[in-house]
N, CA, C and O atoms as a Tripos MOL2 file, in Angstrom:
@<TRIPOS>MOLECULE
protein
  308   307    77     0     0
PROTEIN
NO_CHARGES

@<TRIPOS>ATOM
      1 N           1.3050   -0.2190   15.2870 N.3       1 MET1
      2 CA          1.6010   -2.0720   14.2770 C.3       1 MET1
      3 C           3.4760   -1.3970   13.3840 C.2       1 MET1
      4 O           3.8400   -0.5040   12.6200 O.2       1 MET1
      5 N           4.1920   -2.7420   14.2840 N.am      2 LEU2
      6 CA          5.6820   -2.2940   13.6040 C.3       2 LEU2
      7 C           5.2560   -2.6430   12.2450 C.2       2 LEU2
      8 O           4.2570   -3.2270   11.8240 O.2       2 LEU2
      9 N           6.9350   -1.8030   11.3030 N.am      3 PHE3
     10 CA          6.3620   -1.5270    9.3710 C.3       3 PHE3
     11 C           6.3970   -3.4490    8.8080 C.2       3 PHE3
     12 O           5.9800   -4.0750    7.8330 O.2       3 PHE3
     13 N           7.2990   -3.8520   10.3450 N.am      4 SER4
     14 CA          7.2910   -5.7340    9.8370 C.3       4 SER4
     15 C           6.4700   -5.9460    9.1970 C.2       4 SER4
     16 O           6.5580   -6.0210    7.9710 O.2       4 SER4
     17 N           4.9830   -6.1730   10.1560 N.am      5 GLU5
     18 CA          3.9160   -5.6930   10.5790 C.3       5 GLU5
     19 C           3.0260   -5.7470    8.9500 C.2       5 GLU5
     20 O           2.4920   -6.5190    8.1530 O.2       5 GLU5
     21 N           3.3770   -4.1950    9.2180 N.am      6 LEU6
     22 CA          2.3720   -3.7430    8.0050 C.3       6 LEU6
     23 C           2.6460   -4.0460    6.7140 C.2       6 LEU6
     24 O           1.7530   -3.6280    5.9770 O.2       6 LEU6
     25 N           4.2980   -5.1010    5.6290 N.am      7 LYS7
     26 CA          4.3970   -5.1320    4.5020 C.3       7 LYS7
     27 C           4.1480   -6.4610    4.8320 C.2       7 LYS7
     28 O           5.1800   -7.1300    4.8880 O.2       7 LYS7
     29 N           3.3010   -6.9560    5.0260 N.am      8 LYS8
     30 CA          3.4240   -8.6220    4.6330 C.3       8 LYS8
     31 C           1.5890   -8.7140    4.5040 C.2       8 LYS8
     32 O           0.9030   -9.5980    3.9920 O.2       8 LYS8
     33 N           1.3260   -7.9050    4.9360 N.am      9 LYS9
     34 CA         -0.6720   -7.9390    5.0810 C.3       9 LYS9
     35 C          -0.7270   -7.4490    3.2670 C.2       9 LYS9
     36 O           0.1010   -6.6540    2.8230 O.2       9 LYS9
     37 N          -2.0400   -8.1900    2.2100 N.am     10 GLU10
     38 CA         -1.9100   -7.3980    1.2170 C.3      10 GLU10
     39 C          -2.8790   -6.4670    1.2190 C.2      10 GLU10
     40 O          -3.6490   -6.0880    2.1020 O.2      10 GLU10
     41 N          -2.6900   -6.0850   -0.1610 N.am     11 VAL11
     42 CA         -3.1650   -4.1540    0.2080 C.3      11 VAL11
     43 C          -4.7630   -4.7530   -1.4140 C.2      11 VAL11
     44 O          -4.4610   -5.5200   -2.3280 O.2      11 VAL11
     45 N          -5.8830   -4.2700   -1.3000 N.am     12 ILE12
     46 CA         -6.8440   -4.7110   -1.9250 C.3      12 ILE12
     47 C          -7.8850   -4.1070   -2.4740 C.2      12 ILE12
     48 O          -8.7420   -3.9410   -1.6070 O.2      12 ILE12
     49 N          -8.3760   -3.5070   -3.9960 N.am     13 ASN13
     50 CA         -8.6780   -1.5580   -3.9230 C.3      13 ASN13
     51 C         -10.6750   -2.4270   -4.0730 C.2      13 ASN13
     52 O         -11.1130   -3.3230   -4.7950 O.2      13 ASN13
     53 N         -11.4820   -1.3430   -2.7300 N.am     14 LEU14
     54 CA        -12.2240   -2.4040   -2.6230 C.3      14 LEU14
     55 C         -13.6660   -0.4670   -3.9840 C.2      14 LEU14
     56 O         -14.4230    0.4810   -3.7740 O.2      14 LEU14
     57 N         -13.1110   -1.1020   -4.9170 N.am     15 LYS15
     58 CA        -13.8120   -0.1990   -5.8260 C.3      15 LYS15
     59 C         -13.8870   -1.3370   -7.0410 C.2      15 LYS15
     60 O         -14.9280   -1.7280   -7.5690 O.2      15 LYS15
     61 N         -12.5930   -1.7550   -7.3440 N.am     16 ASN16
     62 CA        -12.9850   -2.7890   -7.9280 C.3      16 ASN16
     63 C         -12.7770   -4.6260   -7.6340 C.2      16 ASN16
     64 O         -12.9330   -5.6370   -8.3200 O.2      16 ASN16
     65 N         -12.4010   -4.3640   -6.4030 N.am     17 CYS17
     66 CA        -11.4130   -6.1220   -5.5530 C.3      17 CYS17
     67 C         -10.2010   -6.2750   -5.9220 C.2      17 CYS17
     68 O          -9.8100   -7.3210   -5.4060 O.2      17 CYS17
     69 N          -9.2700   -5.7380   -6.6220 N.am     18 GLU18
     70 CA         -8.2220   -6.0590   -7.4230 C.3      18 GLU18
     71 C          -7.4670   -5.5200   -6.1360 C.2      18 GLU18
     72 O          -7.4120   -4.4380   -5.5520 O.2      18 GLU18
     73 N          -6.8800   -6.8480   -5.9590 N.am     19 ARG19
     74 CA         -5.8880   -7.4290   -4.7260 C.3      19 ARG19
     75 C          -4.0260   -6.7000   -6.2230 C.2      19 ARG19
     76 O          -3.7490   -7.0170   -7.3800 O.2      19 ARG19
     77 N          -3.2070   -5.5200   -4.9860 N.am     20 LEU20
     78 CA         -2.6670   -4.3760   -5.5910 C.3      20 LEU20
     79 C          -1.3290   -5.7200   -5.8570 C.2      20 LEU20
     80 O          -1.0790   -6.4020   -6.8500 O.2      20 LEU20
     81 N          -0.6090   -5.6640   -4.2980 N.am     21 GLY21
     82 CA          0.2670   -6.2950   -4.1500 C.3      21 GLY21
     83 C           0.1920   -5.9150   -2.1040 C.2      21 GLY21
     84 O          -0.7780   -5.8180   -1.3520 O.2      21 GLY21
     85 N           1.4790   -5.8150   -1.8840 N.am     22 LYS22
     86 CA          1.8110   -5.2410   -0.8490 C.3      22 LYS22
     87 C           2.4680   -4.4610   -0.4040 C.2      22 LYS22
     88 O           3.4220   -4.3230   -1.1700 O.2      22 LYS22
     89 N           2.5580   -3.7820    0.4690 N.am     23 VAL23
     90 CA          3.6420   -2.6360    0.9720 C.3      23 VAL23
     91 C           4.6960   -3.1860    1.0450 C.2      23 VAL23
     92 O           5.0560   -4.2960    1.4370 O.2      23 VAL23
     93 N           5.3200   -2.0870    0.5200 N.am     24 THR24
     94 CA          6.7870   -2.0300    0.0360 C.3      24 THR24
     95 C           7.6220   -0.9470    1.0590 C.2      24 THR24
     96 O           8.3620   -1.4300    1.9160 O.2      24 THR24
     97 N           7.4590    0.7460    0.9230 N.am     25 ASP25
     98 CA          7.2370    1.2780    1.7970 C.3      25 ASP25
     99 C           6.5380    2.9340    1.9980 C.2      25 ASP25
    100 O           6.1210    3.5900    1.0440 O.2      25 ASP25
    101 N           6.5290    3.2590    2.9750 N.am     26 PHE26
    102 CA          5.3810    4.0570    2.6140 C.3      26 PHE26
    103 C           6.5600    5.6610    3.2700 C.2      26 PHE26
    104 O           7.7310    5.6160    3.6470 O.2      26 PHE26
    105 N           5.6650    6.8240    3.1700 N.am     27 GLU27
    106 CA          6.2250    7.7250    3.4640 C.3      27 GLU27
    107 C           4.8190    8.7530    5.0980 C.2      27 GLU27
    108 O           3.6370    8.6150    5.4130 O.2      27 GLU27
    109 N           5.9330    9.5980    5.5560 N.am     28 PHE28
    110 CA          5.8770    9.7200    6.7480 C.3      28 PHE28
    111 C           6.1340   10.7230    7.2800 C.2      28 PHE28
    112 O           7.1720   11.3060    6.9690 O.2      28 PHE28
    113 N           5.1090   11.3440    8.4360 N.am     29 ASP29
    114 CA          5.5820   13.3550    8.4820 C.3      29 ASP29
    115 C           6.7800   13.3720    9.6870 C.2      29 ASP29
    116 O           6.4800   13.3270   10.8800 O.2      29 ASP29
    117 N           8.1540   13.4400    9.2110 N.am     30 GLU30
    118 CA          9.0530   13.4370   10.5950 C.3      30 GLU30
    119 C           8.9890   13.1830   12.3850 C.2      30 GLU30
    120 O           9.2090   12.3850   13.2960 O.2      30 GLU30
    121 N           8.3870   14.8850   11.9460 N.am     31 CYS31
    122 CA          8.3280   15.7470   13.3860 C.3      31 CYS31
    123 C           6.8060   15.0330   14.8250 C.2      31 CYS31
    124 O           6.8990   15.0660   16.0520 O.2      31 CYS31
    125 N           5.4290   14.4060   13.8310 N.am     32 THR32
    126 CA          4.0130   13.6920   14.7180 C.3      32 THR32
    127 C           4.2300   12.8150   13.7780 C.2      32 THR32
    128 O           3.2140   12.9800   13.1030 O.2      32 THR32
    129 N           5.1830   11.5190   12.9400 N.am     33 GLY33
    130 CA          5.4240   10.6920   12.7500 C.3      33 GLY33
    131 C           3.9200    9.7660   11.8230 C.2      33 GLY33
    132 O           3.3580    8.6730   11.7430 O.2      33 GLY33
    133 N           3.9020   10.5300   11.5340 N.am     34 GLN34
    134 CA          2.5110    9.5880   11.0570 C.3      34 GLN34
    135 C           2.4010    9.5240    9.8500 C.2      34 GLN34
    136 O           2.5960   10.3360    8.9450 O.2      34 GLN34
    137 N           2.0260    8.3550    9.8930 N.am     35 ILE35
    138 CA          1.6410    8.1470    8.0340 C.3      35 ILE35
    139 C           1.0990    8.9690    6.3520 C.2      35 ILE35
    140 O           0.1500    8.6340    5.6440 O.2      35 ILE35
    141 N           1.5060    9.4280    6.2600 N.am     36 PHE36
    142 CA          0.5600   10.0540    4.8490 C.3      36 PHE36
    143 C           0.5200    8.9630    3.7000 C.2      36 PHE36
    144 O          -0.6310    8.9450    3.2640 O.2      36 PHE36
    145 N           1.0380    8.3690    3.2710 N.am     37 LYS37
    146 CA          1.3560    6.9450    1.8090 C.3      37 LYS37
    147 C           1.8420    5.7660    1.9240 C.2      37 LYS37
    148 O           2.9700    5.3620    2.2060 O.2      37 LYS37
    149 N           0.7540    5.1900    1.6470 N.am     38 LEU38
    150 CA          1.7990    3.8450    1.7580 C.3      38 LEU38
    151 C           2.2220    3.9660   -0.4500 C.2      38 LEU38
    152 O           1.7450    4.5510   -1.4220 O.2      38 LEU38
    153 N           3.3050    3.0390   -0.1740 N.am     39 ILE39
    154 CA          3.9110    2.6030   -1.5110 C.3      39 ILE39
    155 C           3.7640    0.5610   -1.9870 C.2      39 ILE39
    156 O           3.7200   -0.4400   -1.2720 O.2      39 ILE39
    157 N           3.7400    0.7070   -3.0830 N.am     40 ILE40
    158 CA          2.7980   -0.8100   -3.9480 C.3      40 ILE40
    159 C           3.5430   -0.9110   -4.9670 C.2      40 ILE40
    160 O           3.4100    0.0850   -5.6780 O.2      40 ILE40
    161 N           4.3950   -1.7770   -5.4450 N.am     41 PRO41
    162 CA          5.6460   -2.1340   -6.1430 C.3      41 PRO41
    163 C           3.7940   -1.5540   -7.3930 C.2      41 PRO41
    164 O           2.7570   -1.2290   -6.8140 O.2      41 PRO41
    165 N           3.9000   -1.5890   -9.1690 N.am     42 GLY42
    166 CA          3.0750   -2.2110   -9.6390 C.3      42 GLY42
    167 C           3.5790   -2.6430  -10.4710 C.2      42 GLY42
    168 O           4.7280   -2.5600  -10.9060 O.2      42 GLY42
    169 N           1.9770   -3.5870  -11.0000 N.am     43 ASP43
    170 CA          2.0980   -5.0360  -11.6630 C.3      43 ASP43
    171 C           3.2540   -4.9010  -12.3940 C.2      43 ASP43
    172 O           3.6500   -3.9170  -13.0180 O.2      43 ASP43
    173 N           3.9130   -6.3160  -12.2150 N.am     44 ASN44
    174 CA          4.9070   -7.0550  -13.1460 C.3      44 ASN44
    175 C           6.2300   -7.1720  -12.4830 C.2      44 ASN44
    176 O           7.2660   -7.7550  -12.8020 O.2      44 ASN44
    177 N           5.8260   -6.3170  -11.2870 N.am     45 LYS45
    178 CA          7.2280   -5.8860  -10.5230 C.3      45 LYS45
    179 C           7.6040   -6.8630   -9.4980 C.2      45 LYS45
    180 O           6.8370   -7.2790   -8.6300 O.2      45 LYS45
    181 N           9.2210   -7.3120   -9.6950 N.am     46 TRP46
    182 CA          9.4930   -8.6140   -9.3910 C.3      46 TRP46
    183 C          10.2130   -7.5660   -7.4110 C.2      46 TRP46
    184 O          10.9840   -6.6380   -7.1660 O.2      46 TRP46
    185 N           9.4600   -8.3740   -6.6970 N.am     47 CYS47
    186 CA         10.4590   -7.6370   -4.8600 C.3      47 CYS47
    187 C          10.5570   -5.9060   -5.3590 C.2      47 CYS47
    188 O          11.4080   -5.1140   -4.9550 O.2      47 CYS47
    189 N           9.5610   -5.6370   -6.2280 N.am     48 GLY48
    190 CA         10.3160   -3.9260   -6.6080 C.3      48 GLY48
    191 C          10.2080   -3.5080   -7.6470 C.2      48 GLY48
    192 O           9.6420   -2.5550   -8.1820 O.2      48 GLY48
    193 N          11.0570   -4.6390   -8.0320 N.am     49 PHE49
    194 CA         12.4040   -3.9870   -9.1190 C.3      49 PHE49
    195 C          11.6730   -4.3610  -10.5680 C.2      49 PHE49
    196 O          10.7440   -5.1110  -10.8670 O.2      49 PHE49
    197 N          12.7040   -3.3130  -11.4570 N.am     50 PHE50
    198 CA         12.8580   -4.4630  -12.3570 C.3      50 PHE50
    199 C          10.9300   -4.9040  -12.9420 C.2      50 PHE50
    200 O          10.1720   -5.8600  -12.7800 O.2      50 PHE50
    201 N          10.8470   -3.2360  -13.8130 N.am     51 GLY51
    202 CA          8.9500   -3.5350  -13.6690 C.3      51 GLY51
    203 C           9.5400   -2.2310  -14.3470 C.2      51 GLY51
    204 O          10.5320   -1.5360  -14.1240 O.2      51 GLY51
    205 N           8.2270   -2.1860  -15.5200 N.am     52 ASN52
    206 CA          7.5570   -0.7630  -16.4180 C.3      52 ASN52
    207 C           6.8400   -0.0300  -15.6170 C.2      52 ASN52
    208 O           6.8840    1.1900  -15.4590 O.2      52 ASN52
    209 N           5.8870   -1.1500  -14.8960 N.am     53 GLU53
    210 CA          4.8350   -0.3230  -14.9470 C.3      53 GLU53
    211 C           5.2590    0.6210  -13.3840 C.2      53 GLU53
    212 O           6.3540    0.5330  -12.8290 O.2      53 GLU53
    213 N           3.7160    1.7800  -12.7390 N.am     54 PRO54
    214 CA          4.5090    3.4710  -12.1040 C.3      54 PRO54
    215 C           4.1170    1.8680  -10.4530 C.2      54 PRO54
    216 O           3.4890    0.8150  -10.3420 O.2      54 PRO54
    217 N           4.9470    2.7020   -9.6650 N.am     55 ASP55
    218 CA          3.8570    1.6930   -8.2490 C.3      55 ASP55
    219 C           2.6780    2.7270   -7.7040 C.2      55 ASP55
    220 O           2.3320    3.8710   -7.4100 O.2      55 ASP55
    221 N           2.5370    2.0860   -7.7610 N.am     56 TYR56
    222 CA          0.4680    2.5280   -6.5900 C.3      56 TYR56
    223 C           0.9290    3.9280   -5.4920 C.2      56 TYR56
    224 O           1.8530    3.6500   -4.7270 O.2      56 TYR56
    225 N           0.6570    4.6140   -5.4360 N.am     57 VAL57
    226 CA          1.0790    5.7810   -4.1580 C.3      57 VAL57
    227 C          -0.4780    5.3390   -3.4770 C.2      57 VAL57
    228 O          -0.9810    4.6230   -4.3430 O.2      57 VAL57
    229 N          -1.1240    5.4150   -2.7030 N.am     58 ILE58
    230 CA         -2.1180    5.1210   -1.5600 C.3      58 ILE58
    231 C          -1.8900    6.4900   -0.6610 C.2      58 ILE58
    232 O          -1.1780    6.4940    0.3430 O.2      58 ILE58
    233 N          -2.7200    7.8640   -1.2510 N.am     59 CYS59
    234 CA         -2.8940    8.4720    0.1180 C.3      59 CYS59
    235 C          -3.7520    7.7550    1.1190 C.2      59 CYS59
    236 O          -4.8070    7.1540    0.9170 O.2      59 CYS59
    237 N          -2.5570    8.0860    3.1530 N.am     60 TYR60
    238 CA         -3.5680    7.7260    3.9580 C.3      60 TYR60
    239 C          -5.4780    7.9630    4.1010 C.2      60 TYR60
    240 O          -5.9600    7.5650    5.1620 O.2      60 TYR60
    241 N          -6.0890    8.3510    3.4500 N.am     61 LYS61
    242 CA         -6.8850    9.2840    3.5860 C.3      61 LYS61
    243 C          -7.9660    8.1510    2.8220 C.2      61 LYS61
    244 O          -9.1590    8.1860    3.1210 O.2      61 LYS61
    245 N          -7.4670    7.1940    1.8620 N.am     62 ASP62
    246 CA         -7.7990    6.0690    0.9150 C.3      62 ASP62
    247 C          -7.5560    5.0870    1.6810 C.2      62 ASP62
    248 O          -7.6000    4.1990    0.8290 O.2      62 ASP62
    249 N          -7.3440    4.5840    2.5890 N.am     63 ILE63
    250 CA         -7.4110    3.8340    3.6920 C.3      63 ILE63
    251 C          -8.0180    3.2280    4.5060 C.2      63 ILE63
    252 O          -7.7100    3.1350    5.6950 O.2      63 ILE63
    253 N          -9.1680    2.6310    3.8510 N.am     64 LYS64
    254 CA        -10.3810    2.0750    4.1800 C.3      64 LYS64
    255 C         -11.1150    1.3490    5.5060 C.2      64 LYS64
    256 O         -12.1420    1.6180    6.1300 O.2      64 LYS64
    257 N          -9.9970    0.1990    5.6490 N.am     65 LYS65
    258 CA         -9.7830   -0.5270    6.4450 C.3      65 LYS65
    259 C          -8.5620   -1.9490    7.2310 C.2      65 LYS65
    260 O          -8.6630   -3.1180    6.8610 O.2      65 LYS65
    261 N          -7.3840   -1.4390    8.4350 N.am     66 ILE66
    262 CA         -6.0410   -2.1470    8.4120 C.3      66 ILE66
    263 C          -6.5100   -3.7360    9.2250 C.2      66 ILE66
    264 O          -6.7740   -3.9020   10.4150 O.2      66 ILE66
    265 N          -6.4980   -4.5580    8.3320 N.am     67 GLY67
    266 CA         -7.0420   -5.9400    9.2920 C.3      67 GLY67
    267 C          -6.2340   -6.6900    9.2780 C.2      67 GLY67
    268 O          -5.1140   -6.5210    8.7950 O.2      67 GLY67
    269 N          -6.6890   -7.7620    9.8620 N.am     68 PRO68
    270 CA         -5.5750   -8.7140   10.7230 C.3      68 PRO68
    271 C          -4.5270   -9.3040    9.0480 C.2      68 PRO68
    272 O          -3.3190   -9.4740    9.2160 O.2      68 PRO68
    273 N          -4.9070   -9.4610    8.1250 N.am     69 ASP69
    274 CA         -4.4170  -10.0810    6.9030 C.3      69 ASP69
    275 C          -4.1780   -8.6950    5.3910 C.2      69 ASP69
    276 O          -3.3470   -8.3860    4.5380 O.2      69 ASP69
    277 N          -4.9840   -8.4480    5.6850 N.am     70 ILE70
    278 CA         -5.5530   -7.2990    4.5260 C.3      70 ILE70
    279 C          -5.3170   -6.1080    4.5180 C.2      70 ILE70
    280 O          -4.9740   -5.7300    5.6380 O.2      70 ILE70
    281 N          -5.3390   -5.2790    3.7350 N.am     71 ILE71
    282 CA         -5.8480   -3.9230    3.6610 C.3      71 ILE71
    283 C          -6.4450   -2.5860    2.7780 C.2      71 ILE71
    284 O          -5.9290   -2.0820    1.7800 O.2      71 ILE71
    285 N          -7.3660   -2.2880    3.2890 N.am     72 VAL72
    286 CA         -8.6320   -2.4940    2.2500 C.3      72 VAL72
    287 C          -8.6480   -1.0350    1.6800 C.2      72 VAL72
    288 O          -8.7980   -0.0920    2.4570 O.2      72 VAL72
    289 N          -8.4680   -0.7960    0.0770 N.am     73 VAL73
    290 CA         -8.3010    0.7200    0.1450 C.3      73 VAL73
    291 C          -9.3330    1.1990   -0.5350 C.2      73 VAL73
    292 O         -10.2280    0.3540   -0.5480 O.2      73 VAL73
    293 N          -9.6440    2.2390   -1.1500 N.am     74 ASP74
    294 CA        -11.2310    2.9380   -1.5780 C.3      74 ASP74
    295 C         -10.0070    4.0110   -2.5810 C.2      74 ASP74
    296 O         -10.1450    5.2070   -2.3240 O.2      74 ASP74
    297 N          -9.0680    3.7410   -3.4720 N.am     75 ILE75
    298 CA         -9.5540    4.2010   -4.9410 C.3      75 ILE75
    299 C          -9.8360    4.2030   -6.1960 C.2      75 ILE75
    300 O         -10.3380    3.1090   -6.4540 O.2      75 ILE75
    301 N          -9.7660    5.0120   -7.3410 N.am     76 CYS76
    302 CA         -9.8860    5.0170   -8.6550 C.3      76 CYS76
    303 C          -8.2710    4.7320   -9.5140 C.2      76 CYS76
    304 O          -7.1140    5.0400   -9.2260 O.2      76 CYS76
    305 N          -8.9150    3.9770  -10.7050 N.am     77 MET77
    306 CA         -7.5870    3.8470  -10.8940 C.3      77 MET77
    307 C          -7.3500    3.8360  -12.7990 C.2      77 MET77
    308 O          -6.2220    3.7280  -13.2800 O.2      77 MET77
@<TRIPOS>BOND
     1     1     2 1
     2     2     3 1
     3     3     4 2
     4     3     5 am
     5     5     6 1
     6     6     7 1
     7     7     8 2
     8     7     9 am
     9     9    10 1
    10    10    11 1
    11    11    12 2
    12    11    13 am
    13    13    14 1
    14    14    15 1
    15    15    16 2
    16    15    17 am
    17    17    18 1
    18    18    19 1
    19    19    20 2
    20    19    21 am
    21    21    22 1
    22    22    23 1
    23    23    24 2
    24    23    25 am
    25    25    26 1
    26    26    27 1
    27    27    28 2
    28    27    29 am
    29    29    30 1
    30    30    31 1
    31    31    32 2
    32    31    33 am
    33    33    34 1
    34    34    35 1
    35    35    36 2
    36    35    37 am
    37    37    38 1
    38    38    39 1
    39    39    40 2
    40    39    41 am
    41    41    42 1
    42    42    43 1
    43    43    44 2
    44    43    45 am
    45    45    46 1
    46    46    47 1
    47    47    48 2
    48    47    49 am
    49    49    50 1
    50    50    51 1
    51    51    52 2
    52    51    53 am
    53    53    54 1
    54    54    55 1
    55    55    56 2
    56    55    57 am
    57    57    58 1
    58    58    59 1
    59    59    60 2
    60    59    61 am
    61    61    62 1
    62    62    63 1
    63    63    64 2
    64    63    65 am
    65    65    66 1
    66    66    67 1
    67    67    68 2
    68    67    69 am
    69    69    70 1
    70    70    71 1
    71    71    72 2
    72    71    73 am
    73    73    74 1
    74    74    75 1
    75    75    76 2
    76    75    77 am
    77    77    78 1
    78    78    79 1
    79    79    80 2
    80    79    81 am
    81    81    82 1
    82    82    83 1
    83    83    84 2
    84    83    85 am
    85    85    86 1
    86    86    87 1
    87    87    88 2
    88    87    89 am
    89    89    90 1
    90    90    91 1
    91    91    92 2
    92    91    93 am
    93    93    94 1
    94    94    95 1
    95    95    96 2
    96    95    97 am
    97    97    98 1
    98    98    99 1
    99    99   100 2
   100    99   101 am
   101   101   102 1
   102   102   103 1
   103   103   104 2
   104   103   105 am
   105   105   106 1
   106   106   107 1
   107   107   108 2
   108   107   109 am
   109   109   110 1
   110   110   111 1
   111   111   112 2
   112   111   113 am
   113   113   114 1
   114   114   115 1
   115   115   116 2
   116   115   117 am
   117   117   118 1
   118   118   119 1
   119   119   120 2
   120   119   121 am
   121   121   122 1
   122   122   123 1
   123   123   124 2
   124   123   125 am
   125   125   126 1
   126   126   127 1
   127   127   128 2
   128   127   129 am
   129   129   130 1
   130   130   131 1
   131   131   132 2
   132   131   133 am
   133   133   134 1
   134   134   135 1
   135   135   136 2
   136   135   137 am
   137   137   138 1
   138   138   139 1
   139   139   140 2
   140   139   141 am
   141   141   142 1
   142   142   143 1
   143   143   144 2
   144   143   145 am
   145   145   146 1
   146   146   147 1
   147   147   148 2
   148   147   149 am
   149   149   150 1
   150   150   151 1
   151   151   152 2
   152   151   153 am
   153   153   154 1
   154   154   155 1
   155   155   156 2
   156   155   157 am
   157   157   158 1
   158   158   159 1
   159   159   160 2
   160   159   161 am
   161   161   162 1
   162   162   163 1
   163   163   164 2
   164   163   165 am
   165   165   166 1
   166   166   167 1
   167   167   168 2
   168   167   169 am
   169   169   170 1
   170   170   171 1
   171   171   172 2
   172   171   173 am
   173   173   174 1
   174   174   175 1
   175   175   176 2
   176   175   177 am
   177   177   178 1
   178   178   179 1
   179   179   180 2
   180   179   181 am
   181   181   182 1
   182   182   183 1
   183   183   184 2
   184   183   185 am
   185   185   186 1
   186   186   187 1
   187   187   188 2
   188   187   189 am
   189   189   190 1
   190   190   191 1
   191   191   192 2
   192   191   193 am
   193   193   194 1
   194   194   195 1
   195   195   196 2
   196   195   197 am
   197   197   198 1
   198   198   199 1
   199   199   200 2
   200   199   201 am
   201   201   202 1
   202   202   203 1
   203   203   204 2
   204   203   205 am
   205   205   206 1
   206   206   207 1
   207   207   208 2
   208   207   209 am
   209   209   210 1
   210   210   211 1
   211   211   212 2
   212   211   213 am
   213   213   214 1
   214   214   215 1
   215   215   216 2
   216   215   217 am
   217   217   218 1
   218   218   219 1
   219   219   220 2
   220   219   221 am
   221   221   222 1
   222   222   223 1
   223   223   224 2
   224   223   225 am
   225   225   226 1
   226   226   227 1
   227   227   228 2
   228   227   229 am
   229   229   230 1
   230   230   231 1
   231   231   232 2
   232   231   233 am
   233   233   234 1
   234   234   235 1
   235   235   236 2
   236   235   237 am
   237   237   238 1
   238   238   239 1
   239   239   240 2
   240   239   241 am
   241   241   242 1
   242   242   243 1
   243   243   244 2
   244   243   245 am
   245   245   246 1
   246   246   247 1
   247   247   248 2
   248   247   249 am
   249   249   250 1
   250   250   251 1
   251   251   252 2
   252   251   253 am
   253   253   254 1
   254   254   255 1
   255   255   256 2
   256   255   257 am
   257   257   258 1
   258   258   259 1
   259   259   260 2
   260   259   261 am
   261   261   262 1
   262   262   263 1
   263   263   264 2
   264   263   265 am
   265   265   266 1
   266   266   267 1
   267   267   268 2
   268   267   269 am
   269   269   270 1
   270   270   271 1
   271   271   272 2
   272   271   273 am
   273   273   274 1
   274   274   275 1
   275   275   276 2
   276   275   277 am
   277   277   278 1
   278   278   279 1
   279   279   280 2
   280   279   281 am
   281   281   282 1
   282   282   283 1
   283   283   284 2
   284   283   285 am
   285   285   286 1
   286   286   287 1
   287   287   288 2
   288   287   289 am
   289   289   290 1
   290   290   291 1
   291   291   292 2
   292   291   293 am
   293   293   294 1
   294   294   295 1
   295   295   296 2
   296   295   297 am
   297   297   298 1
   298   298   299 1
   299   299   300 2
   300   299   301 am
   301   301   302 1
   302   302   303 1
   303   303   304 2
   304   303   305 am
   305   305   306 1
   306   306   307 1
   307   307   308 2
@<TRIPOS>SUBSTRUCTURE
     1 MET1         2 RESIDUE 1 A MET
     2 LEU2         6 RESIDUE 1 A LEU
     3 PHE3        10 RESIDUE 1 A PHE
     4 SER4        14 RESIDUE 1 A SER
     5 GLU5        18 RESIDUE 1 A GLU
     6 LEU6        22 RESIDUE 1 A LEU
     7 LYS7        26 RESIDUE 1 A LYS
     8 LYS8        30 RESIDUE 1 A LYS
     9 LYS9        34 RESIDUE 1 A LYS
    10 GLU10       38 RESIDUE 1 A GLU
    11 VAL11       42 RESIDUE 1 A VAL
    12 ILE12       46 RESIDUE 1 A ILE
    13 ASN13       50 RESIDUE 1 A ASN
    14 LEU14       54 RESIDUE 1 A LEU
    15 LYS15       58 RESIDUE 1 A LYS
    16 ASN16       62 RESIDUE 1 A ASN
    17 CYS17       66 RESIDUE 1 A CYS
    18 GLU18       70 RESIDUE 1 A GLU
    19 ARG19       74 RESIDUE 1 A ARG
    20 LEU20       78 RESIDUE 1 A LEU
    21 GLY21       82 RESIDUE 1 A GLY
    22 LYS22       86 RESIDUE 1 A LYS
    23 VAL23       90 RESIDUE 1 A VAL
    24 THR24       94 RESIDUE 1 A THR
    25 ASP25       98 RESIDUE 1 A ASP
    26 PHE26      102 RESIDUE 1 A PHE
    27 GLU27      106 RESIDUE 1 A GLU
    28 PHE28      110 RESIDUE 1 A PHE
    29 ASP29      114 RESIDUE 1 A ASP
    30 GLU30      118 RESIDUE 1 A GLU
    31 CYS31      122 RESIDUE 1 A CYS
    32 THR32      126 RESIDUE 1 A THR
    33 GLY33      130 RESIDUE 1 A GLY
    34 GLN34      134 RESIDUE 1 A GLN
    35 ILE35      138 RESIDUE 1 A ILE
    36 PHE36      142 RESIDUE 1 A PHE
    37 LYS37      146 RESIDUE 1 A LYS
    38 LEU38      150 RESIDUE 1 A LEU
    39 ILE39      154 RESIDUE 1 A ILE
    40 ILE40      158 RESIDUE 1 A ILE
    41 PRO41      162 RESIDUE 1 A PRO
    42 GLY42      166 RESIDUE 1 A GLY
    43 ASP43      170 RESIDUE 1 A ASP
    44 ASN44      174 RESIDUE 1 A ASN
    45 LYS45      178 RESIDUE 1 A LYS
    46 TRP46      182 RESIDUE 1 A TRP
    47 CYS47      186 RESIDUE 1 A CYS
    48 GLY48      190 RESIDUE 1 A GLY
    49 PHE49      194 RESIDUE 1 A PHE
    50 PHE50      198 RESIDUE 1 A PHE
    51 GLY51      202 RESIDUE 1 A GLY
    52 ASN52      206 RESIDUE 1 A ASN
    53 GLU53      210 RESIDUE 1 A GLU
    54 PRO54      214 RESIDUE 1 A PRO
    55 ASP55      218 RESIDUE 1 A ASP
    56 TYR56      222 RESIDUE 1 A TYR
    57 VAL57      226 RESIDUE 1 A VAL
    58 ILE58      230 RESIDUE 1 A ILE
    59 CYS59      234 RESIDUE 1 A CYS
    60 TYR60      238 RESIDUE 1 A TYR
    61 LYS61      242 RESIDUE 1 A LYS
    62 ASP62      246 RESIDUE 1 A ASP
    63 ILE63      250 RESIDUE 1 A ILE
    64 LYS64      254 RESIDUE 1 A LYS
    65 LYS65      258 RESIDUE 1 A LYS
    66 ILE66      262 RESIDUE 1 A ILE
    67 GLY67      266 RESIDUE 1 A GLY
    68 PRO68      270 RESIDUE 1 A PRO
    69 ASP69      274 RESIDUE 1 A ASP
    70 ILE70      278 RESIDUE 1 A ILE
    71 ILE71      282 RESIDUE 1 A ILE
    72 VAL72      286 RESIDUE 1 A VAL
    73 VAL73      290 RESIDUE 1 A VAL
    74 ASP74      294 RESIDUE 1 A ASP
    75 ILE75      298 RESIDUE 1 A ILE
    76 CYS76      302 RESIDUE 1 A CYS
    77 MET77      306 RESIDUE 1 A MET
């Protein structure tokens, strides 16, 4: 999957069925290319900028399913 495809998907938290937003960035291992974390802008941010809320940083282990339109995660907030 390309990053351009990944960033179009909505991220939904399984714990409370809350929409977190769309992926704007990620961290990965340079040697293996494995993704470690997804980064989603916090509430009230416009295009990832100009907001007071911290970003959501979701560890790869917390991703439950990547579907054609959404990414389901299981995180406590």
